[in-house]
C-alpha positions as CSV (number, residue, x, y, z in Angstrom):
1,X,-42.1,-4.6,-18.2
2,X,-39.7,-7.4,-17.2
3,X,-37.2,-6.2,-19.8
4,X,-37.1,-2.7,-18.2
5,X,-36.4,-4.3,-14.8
6,X,-33.6,-6.4,-16.1
7,X,-32.1,-3.3,-17.9
8,X,-32.4,-1.3,-14.7
9,X,-30.6,-4.0,-12.7
10,X,-27.7,-4.0,-15.3
11,X,-27.6,-0.2,-15.2
12,X,-27.3,-0.2,-11.4
13,X,-24.6,-2.9,-11.5
14,X,-22.6,-0.9,-14.0
15,X,-23.0,2.3,-12.0
16,X,-21.9,0.6,-8.8
17,X,-18.7,-0.6,-10.6
18,X,-18.0,2.8,-12.0
19,X,-18.2,4.4,-8.5
20,X,-16.0,1.6,-7.1
21,X,-13.4,2.2,-9.8
22,X,-13.5,6.0,-9.2
23,X,-13.0,5.6,-5.5
24,X,-10.1,3.2,-5.9
25,X,-8.4,5.6,-8.4
26,X,-9.0,8.6,-6.0
27,X,-7.5,6.7,-3.1
28,X,-4.4,5.8,-5.1
29,X,-3.9,9.3,-6.4
30,X,-4.7,11.2,-3.1
31,X,-1.4,10.2,-1.4
32,X,1.8,12.1,-2.0
33,X,3.8,9.0,-1.6
34,X,1.8,5.9,-2.5
35,X,3.3,2.4,-2.5
36,X,5.4,1.0,-5.2
37,X,5.0,-2.4,-6.9
38,X,8.4,-3.9,-7.6
39,X,9.1,-7.2,-9.5
40,X,12.5,-8.8,-9.0
41,X,12.5,-12.0,-11.1
42,X,15.1,-14.7,-11.3
43,X,17.5,-14.4,-14.2
44,X,16.2,-16.2,-17.2
45,X,12.6,-16.5,-15.9
46,X,10.6,-17.9,-18.8
47,X,7.2,-16.7,-17.5
48,X,8.2,-13.1,-17.0
49,X,6.4,-11.7,-20.0
50,X,3.1,-13.4,-18.9
51,X,3.5,-12.1,-15.4
52,X,4.0,-8.6,-16.5
53,X,1.1,-8.7,-18.9
54,X,-1.2,-10.2,-16.2
55,X,-0.3,-7.4,-13.8
56,X,-1.3,-4.7,-16.3
57,X,-4.4,-6.5,-17.7
58,X,-5.8,-7.3,-14.2
59,X,-4.9,-3.8,-13.0
60,X,-3.2,-5.2,-10.0
61,X,-1.2,-2.1,-9.2
62,X,-4.3,0.1,-9.1
63,X,-6.2,-2.4,-6.9
64,X,-3.3,-2.5,-4.4
65,X,-3.4,1.3,-4.2
66,X,0.1,1.9,-5.6
67,X,1.3,4.6,-7.9
68,X,0.2,2.6,-11.0
69,X,3.7,1.8,-12.2
70,X,5.4,-1.6,-12.2
71,X,9.1,-1.4,-11.4
72,X,11.2,-4.3,-12.7
73,X,14.8,-4.9,-11.6
74,X,16.9,-7.2,-13.8
75,X,20.5,-8.2,-13.6
76,X,23.0,-7.0,-16.2
77,X,23.3,-10.3,-18.0
78,X,19.6,-11.3,-17.8
79,X,18.4,-12.7,-21.2
80,X,14.9,-11.2,-20.5
81,X,16.2,-7.6,-20.7
82,X,15.4,-7.0,-24.4
83,X,11.9,-8.4,-23.9
84,X,11.3,-6.1,-20.9
85,X,12.6,-3.1,-22.8
86,X,10.1,-4.1,-25.7
87,X,7.3,-4.4,-23.1
88,X,8.1,-1.0,-21.6
89,X,7.3,0.6,-25.0
90,X,4.0,-1.3,-25.0
91,X,3.1,-0.5,-21.4
92,X,4.3,3.1,-20.5
93,X,3.8,2.4,-16.8
94,X,6.4,-0.4,-16.9
95,X,9.7,1.0,-15.6
96,X,12.9,-1.0,-16.1
97,X,15.0,-0.1,-13.1
98,X,18.4,1.0,-14.2
99,X,20.8,3.4,-12.3
100,X,19.2,6.4,-14.1
101,X,15.7,5.4,-12.9
102,X,16.3,4.8,-9.2
103,X,15.2,8.4,-8.4
104,X,11.7,7.5,-9.5
105,X,11.3,5.2,-6.5
106,X,11.2,8.0,-4.0
107,X,8.2,10.4,-4.0
108,X,10.3,13.3,-2.9
109,X,12.8,13.0,-5.7
110,X,15.6,12.0,-3.3
111,X,17.7,9.1,-4.5
112,X,17.3,6.0,-2.5
113,X,20.6,4.2,-2.2
114,X,21.8,5.1,-5.7
115,X,24.8,7.4,-6.0
116,X,26.7,9.2,-3.3
117,X,25.6,11.5,-0.6
118,X,26.2,14.6,-2.6
119,X,23.9,13.3,-5.4
120,X,21.0,13.5,-2.9
């Protein structure tokens, strides 16, 4: 009898977390233009790989209610650029912000500060 009570408590706990996760995902996906999570590290930051992995493993972007992507902006001569490109293949929601990707920052598809007025 005690075993059934313990199993029931674990089942209710799991069901509660399932509902909580579903509500969080519905809130994040219900908005046309949800927030964006951007990371602008210092050039040569040695802890950058760990920071990126922690953001995805802890599901920080989903908990914040953003669009689920992590946008990383690096300088041209940053030694971490090859490592971030490698991580972008491992994590498809990691976006390395280059001039071609700036249009992904706006929910309406309008370029935000990239290009000229006729590009918009």
